[in-house]
C-alpha positions in Angstrom: 48.8 -3.9 -22.4 47.8 -1.4 -19.9 49.2 -1.9 -16.0 46.7 -3.2 -13.8 45.5 -0.8 -11.1 42.5 -1.5 -9.3 40.0 1.4 -9.4 38.3 3.1 -6.3 35.3 0.8 -4.8 32.3 2.9 -5.0 30.9 3.7 -1.4 28.3 2.4 0.7 24.9 4.1 -0.6 23.0 6.7 1.7 20.4 4.3 2.5 22.6 1.5 4.1 24.5 2.4 7.6 27.5 0.2 7.9 28.5 1.1 11.6 25.0 0.0 13.4 26.2 -1.0 16.7 23.1 -2.8 18.1 19.5 -3.2 16.8 17.0 -1.0 18.5 13.9 -2.6 20.0 11.4 -4.4 17.5 14.6 -4.7 15.0 17.1 -6.4 13.7 20.5 -6.0 12.2 21.0 -7.6 8.9 24.1 -8.2 6.8 25.2 -9.1 3.1 28.8 -9.2 2.1 30.1 -8.0 -1.1 33.6 -8.2 -2.9 34.2 -6.2 -6.2 35.1 -8.0 -9.3 37.2 -5.7 -11.7 38.1 -6.1 -15.2 41.5 -5.5 -17.0 41.8 -2.1 -16.8 41.0 -2.0 -12.7 37.2 -0.8 -13.0 34.5 -2.6 -10.7 32.1 -4.2 -12.9 30.4 -6.4 -10.8 30.1 -7.6 -7.2 29.8 -11.2 -5.6 27.0 -11.0 -3.0 28.0 -13.1 0.4 26.5 -14.6 3.4 27.5 -12.7 6.6 25.6 -13.7 9.5 25.5 -16.7 12.1 25.3 -20.3 11.2 25.0 -21.6 14.8 21.7 -23.0 14.7 21.7 -24.4 11.2 21.9 -28.0 10.3 25.0 -28.7 8.2 22.7 -30.2 5.2 21.1 -27.1 4.7 23.7 -24.3 5.5 24.5 -23.5 1.8 20.6 -23.0 0.9 20.5 -21.0 4.2 23.0 -18.7 3.2 22.0 -18.5 -0.7 18.4 -17.5 0.8 19.2 -15.3 3.2 21.6 -13.3 0.8 19.0 -12.9 -1.8 16.3 -11.9 0.8 18.4 -9.2 2.6 20.1 -7.7 -1.1 16.8 -7.7 -2.5 14.2 -6.6 0.1 16.0 -5.3 3.2 18.4 -3.0 1.4 17.2 -2.9 -2.1 19.7 -4.4 -5.0 20.3 -0.8 -6.1 21.7 0.0 -2.8 24.0 -2.8 -2.8 25.2 -3.3 -6.3 24.0 0.2 -8.1 23.9 -0.6 -11.6 26.5 -3.3 -12.0 26.2 -7.1 -12.4 26.0 -9.1 -9.1 27.1 -12.9 -8.5 25.1 -14.8 -6.5 26.1 -18.4 -5.6 23.4 -21.0 -5.9 22.7 -24.4 -4.6 21.2 -27.4 -6.7 17.4 -26.4 -5.0 17.8 -23.2 -6.9 19.3 -24.7 -9.8 16.4 -27.5 -10.5 13.7 -25.3 -9.7 12.9 -26.8 -6.1 13.1 -23.0 -4.9 12.2 -20.5 -7.6 14.6 -17.6 -8.2 11.9 -14.2 -7.1 14.0 -12.1 -9.4 14.7 -11.7 -13.4 17.9 -12.0 -15.1 18.7 -8.6 -15.8 22.3 -8.0 -13.9 22.8 -11.1 -12.5 24.8 -14.3 -12.5 24.2 -17.2 -10.8 26.9 -19.0 -9.8 27.1 -23.2 -9.6 28.7 -24.0 -6.6 31.6 -26.7 -6.8 29.7 -28.6 -4.2 26.7 -29.3 -6.6 26.9 -32.3 -8.1 26.2 -32.0 -11.7 23.7 -34.6 -13.2 21.2 -34.8 -15.4 18.7 -33.0 -13.3 21.0 -29.9 -12.7 21.7 -30.0 -16.4 18.6 -29.7 -17.1 17.5 -27.1 -14.9 20.8 -24.9 -15.8 19.7 -25.4 -19.5 16.0 -23.9 -18.6 17.5 -21.2 -16.7 19.8 -20.1 -19.4 16.9 -20.3 -21.8 14.8 -17.7 -19.5 18.0 -15.3 -20.2 19.9 -16.0 -16.9 24.0 -15.9 -17.0 25.7 -18.8 -15.6 29.1 -19.0 -13.7 31.2 -22.2 -12.7 32.6 -21.5 -9.2 35.9 -22.8 -8.3 36.1 -24.8 -12.1 38.1 -28.0 -11.6 38.5 -30.1 -14.6 37.0 -33.8 -14.0 34.5 -32.5 -11.5 32.0 -32.6 -13.6 31.3 -29.1 -13.9 33.0 -29.3 -17.6 29.6 -30.5 -18.6 28.3 -27.1 -18.3 30.8 -25.2 -20.1 28.3 -24.8 -23.2 25.5 -23.1 -20.9 28.5 -20.7 -19.0 29.1 -17.6 -19.4 31.7 -17.2 -16.7 34.5 -19.7 -15.3 36.0 -18.8 -12.3 39.6 -20.2 -11.5 40.9 -20.0 -8.1 44.5 -19.1 -8.2 45.0 -19.2 -4.4 43.7 -22.7 -3.4 43.2 -24.4 -6.9 45.2 -26.6 -8.6 47.4 -24.7 -10.8 49.4 -27.8 -12.7 46.8 -28.2 -15.4 46.1 -24.5 -15.9 47.1 -24.4 -19.7 44.7 -27.3 -20.3 41.7 -26.0 -18.4 42.0 -22.1 -20.0 42.3 -24.0 -23.4 39.3 -26.0 -22.7 37.3 -22.6 -21.5 38.9 -20.7 -24.7 37.1 -23.2 -26.7 33.8 -21.4 -25.9 34.2 -18.1 -27.0 31.5 -16.7 -25.5 32.8 -17.4 -21.9 34.9 -15.2 -19.8 37.3 -15.9 -17.3 37.2 -14.5 -13.6 40.5 -14.9 -11.6 39.5 -15.3 -7.9 41.5 -15.7 -4.9 44.1 -13.2 -5.9 46.4 -12.3 -3.0 49.7 -11.5 -4.7 51.4 -9.8 -7.2 52.3 -12.8 -8.5 48.4 -13.9 -9.0 47.9 -10.5 -11.0 51.1 -11.5 -13.1 49.1 -14.8 -13.7 46.1 -13.3 -14.6 47.5 -10.7 -17.1 49.8 -13.5 -18.7 46.2 -15.6 -19.6 44.4 -12.4 -20.4 42.0 -13.1 -18.2 38.9 -10.7 -18.2 37.7 -10.1 -14.7 39.6 -10.5 -11.5 38.9 -10.8 -7.9 40.7 -11.1 -4.6 42.1 -9.4 -1.4 45.0 -7.8 -3.3 42.5 -5.6 -5.4 39.8 -5.2 -2.6 38.5 -7.2 0.4 34.8 -7.6 0.9 32.6 -5.1 2.5 30.1 -5.9 4.8 26.7 -3.9 4.6 24.6 -4.0 7.8 21.3 -2.0 8.2 18.4 -2.0 11.0 15.5 -4.1 10.0 12.0 -4.8 11.0 11.8 -8.3 12.6 9.1 -9.9 10.4 6.7 -12.2 12.1 7.5 -15.9 11.1 3.9 -16.6 11.9 2.9 -13.9 9.1 5.6 -15.2 6.7 3.9 -18.9 6.9 0.3 -17.3 6.7 1.2 -15.5 3.5 2.6 -18.4 2.1 -0.3 -20.5 3.0 -2.8 -17.9 1.2 -0.4 -17.6 -1.8 -0.1 -21.6 -2.5 -4.2 -21.9 -2.0 -5.9 -22.9 -5.0 -7.6 -20.0 -5.7 -5.2 -17.4 -4.4 -7.1 -14.5 -2.8 -5.7 -11.1 -3.3 -7.6 -9.1 -0.5 -6.4 -11.7 1.7 -2.9 -11.5 0.8 -3.3 -7.7 1.0 -4.6 -7.6 4.6 -1.8 -10.0 5.6 0.9 -7.9 4.1 -0.6 -4.7 5.3 -1.1 -6.2 9.0 3.0 -6.7 9.1 4.9 -3.4 8.7 8.1 -5.8 8.1 6.4 -7.4 5.2 5.0 -4.4 3.7 8.8 -2.5 3.5 10.0 -5.8 2.0 7.2 -6.0 -1.2 7.7 -2.1 -1.4 11.5 -3.0 -1.6 11.2 -6.1 -4.2 8.7 -3.9 -6.1 11.7 -1.0 -6.8 14.0 -4.1 -7.6 15.9 -3.3 -10.6 15.8 -7.3 -11.3 12.3 -7.1 -11.2 12.1 -4.6 -14.0 9.6 -2.2 -11.9 9.4 1.3 -13.2 6.3 2.5 -12.1 5.8 4.2 -8.9 3.5 3.0 -6.2 1.2 4.8 -3.8 -0.4 1.7 -2.1 0.3 -1.8 -1.1 -2.2 -3.1 -3.2 -0.2 -1.6 -6.1 2.8 -2.6 -5.2 1.2 -6.4 -4.9 -0.4 -5.9 -8.2 2.8 -4.5 -9.9 4.9 -7.7 -8.5 2.2 -10.2 -9.0 0.9 -12.8 -6.8 3.8 -15.5 -8.2 6.4 -13.3 -7.1 5.2 -12.6 -3.7 5.0 -16.2 -3.1 8.5 -16.8 -4.3 9.4 -14.1 -1.7 7.4 -15.5 0.9 8.6 -18.7 0.5 12.7 -17.6 0.9 11.6 -15.9 4.0 10.6 -18.8 5.6 14.0 -20.4 4.5 15.5 -17.0 5.8 14.0 -17.9 8.9 14.2 -15.0 10.6 12.9 -14.1 14.4 9.7 -13.2 15.1 8.5 -9.3 15.7 6.9 -8.0 18.5 3.1 -7.6 18.6 3.5 -3.9 20.2 5.7 -2.6 17.6 3.3 -3.8 14.8 0.2 -2.3 16.6 1.8 0.9 17.1 3.0 1.2 13.6 -0.4 0.3 12.3 -2.2 2.6 14.6 -0.3 5.6 13.3 -1.1 4.4 9.7 -4.5 3.9 10.1 -5.1 7.3 11.8 -3.4 9.1 9.3 -5.8 7.0 6.5 -8.8 8.2 8.6 -8.0 12.0 8.4 -6.8 11.8 5.0 -10.0 12.9 3.8 -10.6 16.1 5.7 -7.4 17.5 4.0 -8.7 15.8 0.5 -5.9 13.3 0.5 -6.4 9.6 -0.8 -6.5 6.9 2.1 -4.6 4.5 1.0 -1.5 7.2 -0.2 -2.0 8.7 3.5 -2.0 5.0 5.3 1.2 4.4 3.4 2.8 7.6 4.5 2.0 7.0 8.1 3.3 3.3 8.0 6.5 4.4 6.2 7.3 7.2 9.4 6.6 4.9 11.7 8.8 2.3 10.5 11.7 4.9 10.5 11.1 5.5 13.6 11.6 2.3 14.9 15.0 1.7 12.7 16.2 5.5 14.1 16.2 7.2 10.6 14.4 10.0 8.8 11.4 9.5 6.9 13.4 11.3 4.0 16.0 8.3 4.0 13.1 5.6 4.2 11.7 7.6 1.2 15.0 7.5 -0.6 14.8 3.4 -0.6 11.2 3.2 -1.8 9.2 3.5 -5.1 7.1 6.0 -3.9 4.5 8.8 -6.0 6.2 12.1 -5.9 3.2 13.2 -3.6 4.2 10.6 -0.8 7.8 11.4 -1.3 7.5 15.2 -0.9 5.3 14.6 1.8 7.8 12.4 3.9 10.8 14.7 2.6 9.5 18.2 2.9 6.3 17.9 4.7 4.4 19.1 1.9 1.2 18.8 -0.1 -1.8 17.1 1.3 -0.5 14.1 2.8 2.1 16.6 4.4 -0.5 18.4 6.2 -2.0 14.8 7.4 1.3 13.7 8.8 1.8 17.3 10.7 -1.6 16.8 12.5 -0.8 13.2 13.4 2.4 14.4 14.4 1.2 17.1 16.5 -1.4 14.8 18.2 1.4 12.6 19.1 3.5 15.1 20.7 0.4 16.4 22.6 0.2 19.8 20.7 -3.5 19.8 20.9 -4.0 23.6 19.9 -2.3 22.8 16.7 -4.2 19.7 16.0 -7.4 21.9 16.7 -6.6 24.8 14.1 -5.2 22.0 11.5 -8.0 19.6 11.9 -11.0 22.5 11.5 -11.4 22.4 15.3 -12.7 18.9 15.5 -11.7 16.5 18.4 -9.4 13.8 17.3 -9.6 11.5 20.1 -12.3 9.6 18.8 -10.3 8.6 15.6 -7.4 8.2 17.4 -9.5 5.1 19.7 -10.8 3.8 16.5 -7.4 3.3 14.9 -6.0 2.1 18.2 -9.1 -0.9 18.0 -8.7 -1.6 14.6 -4.9 -2.1 14.9 -5.2 -4.1 17.8 -7.9 -6.2 16.1 -5.6 -6.5 12.8 -2.7 -7.9 14.7 -4.7 -10.2 16.9 -6.5 -11.6 13.8 -3.7 -12.0 11.9 -1.9 -13.7 14.7 -5.1 -16.3 15.1 -5.1 -16.9 11.4 -1.5 -18.0 11.6 -2.1 -20.2 14.7 
């Protein structure tokens, strides 16, 4: 057998900055941990996603659910799952609420393994829920597996069994491994590996996958994120759960909150959702995801319970986006695409990153992408004239905007954004 030598852990991708010291005004720091899972040859084949944050204000009884919700929201809609795991599989801890369908998974089964936590009591409802998830194509892992805990009832449904070689009871390891090997499709993940002896034990039993500090410690990924408004998330959830969900109302709520817009765009680009098209408007992203998916994300955002964003930050971002939309026709650009480009540049400024870096994280059409990265095309012209106005270069504005006075258009954009923010806040109150 080949001697196990862990391969290199792939670096954090360009969109994630692990060394952000403090959040900028109107933003928050979001975190997700990832611990590599290696195969027998030492290659990284998967990551377990881990909660990294404060539980101080969370009731003890809902901490596992809070942690799982925050991991999902951060990984899929703040970083983007491609940024976190690339084309590898991700293991995500699941609580009872997710397993029995009380909280719906807002992603598909591709490249995802659902870990049944050892704290979950396996009763008829859980067995039925896991059976349904497997029928939908999800793969199941039994975390910290202990024979006699009731989790052995899920062995016929499992694709992975995780055995803790550090804190687990190894006195019956032969029997447990034999029970797992009775199911040929199950792969065993040896976790808690901290010593050479643990590695030797893994090799002796032929465990297919390995995880632990002796191989690689978890990495904590950190990024700046807009603080989304709790009120707007609640309003969005209310609009989505109405008997006849109004797409236009949903679009107004999302477009009126830059943080929600960014999350919807990243969710539409999620590999787990399976989106392959490029989007040029909020409407297209919402239609691509579908209202059921948006509803599921909104529900998790409420569980996630992030602090409210400032109205001023949102109004400034929306003013820039609306101004881009209003001047687009002069350059022959599509208004909704210009709005999108203006909003993304405003969000990038809030986060202290370049529009080009933001463009890499979103599923944008080539026209918008090129405008953000190189300033080219019709939308690039729109951004240049708006940039010139914001820095006070009125001569360049006049030259670019065919000699027209932009002040009235700017005032109209400011009035619209102020009214949009105020209306959204009143509607959520």
